[in-house]
Each structure stands twice: as C-alpha cells, then as structure tokens.
N, C-alpha and C positions, 0 to 999 in steps of 0.2 A: 780410717776404714772407709772404703768407697761406699757411697749411697746406692741403694737398690731402687731402680725405677719400678714402681709397682705395676705399671701398665706393661712394661717389657716382661716382667716376671709373670704376669697373668698370661701373656701370650705364650711364653715358654711352657707354662703349666698346661695350657690347652693343647699345645702341640704334643706334649709328652703324654697326655691322656690318650692320644690316638695311636700310640706305638705299642709294640709288644712288650717293651721293657718298662711298662708303666709303674711297676711296683717300686723301683728305685726312685722314680719321680715323687711318688706319694710319701716316701719315707725320708726325703732329704730335708735338711734344715731350712732351706729357703722356702720350701713349700709350707712347712709348719709355721714359719714366721708369718708368711702371708695369710694363712688360715686364721692365725691369732688376730691379726690386724683387722680383717673384715668381719670377724665374729663378734668383736666387742660391742658394736652398736646393737646387735641382735640380743646379746646377753643383757644389755641394759634394758631393752624392751621387755624381756622376760621378767626382770626384776621390778621394773616400774609399772608395766601394764597388767601383768599377770600375778604380781606379788609372790613370785616363787621364792622358796627358801634357798639358802646357800647349798644345802644338801641336794635339793632338786636340781639346781644349776650344775652341780658336780656330776650328777647322774646323766644329765643331758650332754655334758662334755664327754663323759665316758662313751655315750652312745655315738656322738659325732665322730670321735676318734675311731670307734669300731667300724663305722661305715666307711671311713677313709681307708682303714687298714684292709678291709675286705673288698673294696671296690675293684682293685686291679685283678682280683682272683675270680670273681663271679659276676662282675658288672651289675651290681645291685641298684645303682642309680644311673641316670643318663650321664654319659661322659661330659656333655656340655655343662652340666650342673654340679659336677663333682667338686669343683673348686670353691663352691659356696654352700656347703652342707647346712650351715646354720640358717642362712636366709632362705635358700630355695627349698629346703626340706623341713627343717625343724620348726622355723617360724610359720611356714605355710601350713603345717599340720596343727601347730599349737593355736592358730587363730580360730579353730573350731571350739576350743575349750570353753570360752564364755557362753557358747550356745548349748552346752551340755551339762550345765550346772544342775538341772532338775533330775538328771539320771546318773550323775558322775559317781556317787558313792554307793547307791543302792540298786541302780538299774543295770541292765545288760547291754553292752555295746558290741555289735558285730561289725567288723571291718572287712569289707570285700576286697580281695586282691591286694593283700597287705604289702607284698613285695619285700622291701627292706624295713617295713614297720612304720610306714607313713600312711595314715596317722596313728595306727594302733599302739606302737611302742611309746610314742610321744605322749599320747593320752594316758597311758598307764603310768608313766613317770610323773605326769602332772597330778595324778591322784585318782584316776578312774579305777574303780574297784573290781570290775568284771568285764574284761575285754577279750573277745574271741576273734582271732585273726585267721581268716580263711585264705589260704594260699596253696595252690596245687603244685608249684615248682619245688622240687625236693631240695635243691641247693639253697633256695631262699628260706625254706622252713628251717633248715639247719642254722642259717644265720639268725633267724628270729629267735630260736631257742637260746643261742649264745647271747644275743642282745638282751633277752629277758633275764638271763642268769647274771650277766655282768652288771646290768642296771638295777638288779634287785627287785624285779617285778614278776618273778615266776609265779608267785601266789595270786597275782591279779590277772594273769593272762592264760589263755589257752590257744595253742596253735593247731589249727585243723588243716591237715594236708589232704585235701579232697576238693573235688570240683563242687562249686557252689550249687549247681543245679541238681547234683546227686546227693548232697549232704542231708542229714536229718534236719528237720526244721529247728531253728535255734530259739524261737520265742524271744526275739530281741526287742528291747525298748527303743533302741536307735540303731539304724544301719548307717555306717559311714563308708565313704569310698573316695579315693583320689586317683585320677587318671586310670579309671578301671574300665568303663564301658559307656557307650552312649546311653542316655537316660531311658529310652524305651526298653532296652535290653536289661538295664540295671533294675528297673521296676519289675520286670518279669521274674528275675532272680530273687528280688527282695521280698515280694509279697508272701512267699512261702516261709520266709525266715523272720518276718516282722509280726509281733503279736498284735492283737487288736488294740487300737489306740496308739501304737508305736509310730515313729516317724523317721524321716531321713535327714541327715546333716551331711552335705556333700560339698566337695571342692570341684568346681567346674571352670572350664576355660572360656575362651572368647566365643565359642559356638553355643553357649548355654541357652540363648533365646531360641535358636533353631532346634535344640534338643527338647526344650519345653513344647514347642509347636509340634514336633514329631511325636512326642509322648501323647499329647492331646489328640492328634490325628489317629493314633493307635487305640484310642478309646479310654485312655486314662484320665481320671479327674482328680484334682488335688487343690489344696491351698498352698501357694508358694510365696516365700519371702526370700529376697536376695540381699546380701551385704557385699559391698565392694571388697575384693581381696586386698590384703595388706602387702602381698608379694607380687601377684600377677596383675598388671595394670588393666588387663582385659578380662580377668577372671572374677568369680564370685564365690562366696559361701552361700549355698542354696539349701533352704530348709523346706521340706515338703511334709505336709500334714494332711490327714483325711484322704489318703490315697486309696483309690478303688477303680475297678473296671467292670 
C-alpha cells in the first residue's frame, strides 16, 4: 500500500475546508486517519499532565468528533484550525483547568461567547460542576446542547442564549472567555456577572499587553498574572483578580 505524505494530506485537507463540498472531506477515511495521528500527542498530554481518566478521554474524543462532524454545516470553529481540533481547541481550553481547581467542583463558572464550547464544554468534561455558557448565536447554542448531551454533561451545564450585556447577573465565581472581546469590553460585560471576590481566567493572544494597557487607560484596576500558553506561542492564560473601576 502506498504511503501517505502527511504534509500533502494536510494541504489537501486545508484546501477542502475552503470549498462548498467540505462535508465529504471531513468524513473521508484519510482525514480521519490524519486526525488520529496528530491527536495522539495531545491525548498523552491529557493523561500525563491532567491525569484524566479513560472515561474522560473518551468523552473528549466524542466531543472532538462532534466538532468535526458539525464544522462543515455551521462553521463552529475557524476553517484554518479545523484540522487540529485536539491541539488548537481542546488542549487550548484545557490548559485553564489547573487554574480553576479552587472553584471546579463547588463554584460557578460563566463562559462568555462559548461558540463551539471552548472552553465551557471542555471544562465540564474535565469535571467542572457548574458551567454557564453564554452564546447568542442560535445555531451554536443548538450545537452546545447536543455536545452537552453526547458528552454526558447536561447536568453540569447551562446554555444561555442571550446577549451578555442584557442577561440577568450570574453571580459567577469565575468568568472565562476565549477569543471573545478585547479586555476593556470584556471587563465591562463581566463586572455585572462576577460576584464579589470573583475573578477572571482568560485565554488571550499576542496583543494581551496592549489589552492590559487599554484596560488600565479605561480606568480599570486589577492584579494580573499571566502564564505562557501551551498552544499559542504568542498567547497567555491571563488571571485577573481584584478587578474594579
């Protein structure tokens, strides 16, 4: 049997992602084989660094498969990242988990602009007991409900299909967000949903220092800690405490 060049295959997949007949590409055997090969190191990371159980890893696999299945229909993740759901999305979301241990089982996590469930669904699969995912896009909320059902986390999650600025205050212990909004706007939204003493655990990209400066210029004060992202070489996990204006 002829060998498959992984780089040629990746190029073909990326080209396929950008055409209307995407569904066939995502469902073919070559794509599935490629997905399996690049997901293995990330699965090892989940097992080694997060000590997840086999059951949890199976649920994450179900979720990854669901994202791939739905992607051609409603474009729930960026087309350029769809070929690496495990690394670009699951691991990126899961790196928040070690920073949420103080609220994971008893606290309330509110995830702004959940989209396809990153990080909200991932955190629920990992064991977060009370996750509210705020997403105003109807198609994405339908996907979130299906993902929560398939992955067995309906009892741990709430999907709020409403605009964050108009929703009733959530009294969150922690607000999470990924690729949602610049920090000044995020803090404006967040303060009405964060209970006293609550804090933010955010995924931010290369402009995070500019965003911090903009937030301070807008009158916000806070204590900030950043940790280098495991996935984005220019990104960080940003933790904000004592936020006020």
